[in-house]
C-alpha positions as CSV (number, residue, x, y, z in Angstrom):
1,M,-68.4,202.9,-64.9
2,I,-64.7,203.0,-65.3
3,T,-62.2,200.4,-64.1
4,T,-59.4,200.9,-61.6
5,K,-56.8,200.9,-64.5
6,Q,-58.8,203.4,-66.4
7,R,-59.1,205.6,-63.3
8,A,-55.3,205.5,-62.8
9,Y,-54.8,206.5,-66.5
10,L,-57.2,209.4,-66.1
11,R,-55.6,210.5,-62.9
12,G,-52.3,210.7,-64.8
13,L,-53.9,212.8,-67.5
14,A,-55.6,215.1,-65.0
15,N,-52.2,216.1,-63.5
16,K,-51.6,218.4,-66.5
17,V,-55.1,219.8,-66.6
18,P,-55.7,223.2,-64.8
19,A,-58.8,223.7,-62.7
20,L,-61.5,224.8,-65.1
21,Y,-64.1,226.0,-62.6
22,Q,-64.4,227.0,-58.9
23,I,-67.2,226.2,-56.5
24,G,-67.7,229.0,-54.0
25,K,-70.3,230.0,-51.4
26,D,-73.0,229.9,-54.0
27,G,-72.5,226.2,-54.3
28,I,-73.8,224.2,-57.3
29,N,-76.8,225.6,-59.2
30,E,-78.5,224.8,-62.5
31,N,-76.2,227.1,-64.4
32,F,-73.1,225.6,-62.9
33,I,-74.4,222.1,-63.8
34,K,-75.0,223.2,-67.4
35,Q,-71.5,224.7,-67.7
36,T,-70.0,221.5,-66.3
37,A,-72.0,219.3,-68.7
38,D,-70.9,221.4,-71.6
39,A,-67.2,221.4,-70.5
40,L,-67.3,217.6,-70.1
41,E,-68.8,217.2,-73.6
42,A,-66.0,219.4,-75.0
43,R,-63.0,218.1,-73.0
44,E,-64.1,214.8,-71.4
45,L,-61.9,215.3,-68.3
46,I,-62.2,218.4,-66.1
47,K,-60.8,219.6,-62.8
48,I,-62.8,221.7,-60.4
49,H,-61.5,223.6,-57.3
50,V,-63.7,223.9,-54.3
51,L,-63.0,227.1,-52.4
52,D,-62.8,227.3,-48.6
53,S,-65.8,229.5,-48.6
54,A,-68.0,226.8,-50.1
55,L,-70.7,225.3,-47.9
56,M,-69.7,221.7,-49.0
57,T,-66.6,219.6,-49.2
58,A,-64.9,218.6,-52.4
59,R,-66.2,215.0,-52.0
60,E,-69.8,216.2,-51.5
61,A,-69.5,218.5,-54.6
62,A,-68.0,215.7,-56.7
63,G,-70.9,213.3,-55.8
64,E,-73.6,215.9,-56.5
65,L,-72.0,217.0,-59.8
66,A,-71.4,213.5,-61.0
67,R,-75.0,212.5,-60.4
68,A,-76.3,215.7,-62.1
69,V,-74.2,215.3,-65.3
70,G,-73.8,211.5,-65.4
71,A,-70.0,211.6,-65.0
72,D,-67.6,209.4,-63.2
73,I,-65.5,210.7,-60.3
74,V,-61.8,210.2,-61.1
75,Q,-60.4,211.5,-57.9
76,V,-60.9,214.0,-55.1
77,I,-57.7,215.3,-53.5
78,G,-57.9,218.2,-51.0
79,N,-60.1,220.9,-52.5
80,K,-59.9,219.6,-56.1
81,L,-62.0,217.1,-57.9
82,V,-61.7,215.5,-61.3
83,L,-64.6,214.3,-63.4
84,Y,-64.7,212.2,-66.6
85,K,-67.5,211.7,-69.0
86,E,-67.1,210.2,-72.5
87,S,-68.0,212.7,-75.1
88,E,-70.6,211.8,-77.7
89,N,-69.4,214.1,-80.5
90,N,-65.8,215.1,-79.5
91,K,-64.1,211.9,-78.3
92,R,-60.5,212.7,-77.3
93,I,-59.5,210.2,-74.6
94,E,-59.2,206.5,-75.6
95,L,-59.8,204.2,-72.6
96,N,-58.9,200.5,-72.9
């Protein structure tokens, strides 16, 4: 679990990060969860865009993905969500 200060720091870092994946009408499946888990291991902080054609909101997608990969939700704004998970082998972001 991340603190409010850590979340604010991660939100600042996420401003510069482009959206890595898109969730469309197919929603979240096992393959998408695997890709997200791999991306979080490599980058620690990822941004995902939820398309208008998706059958879920960005908040619902963030909750489902965070549970599936064991990540923390940093923020959900509009159709974008940001997830953070500390990498075991490739630590890049230092949280205080």
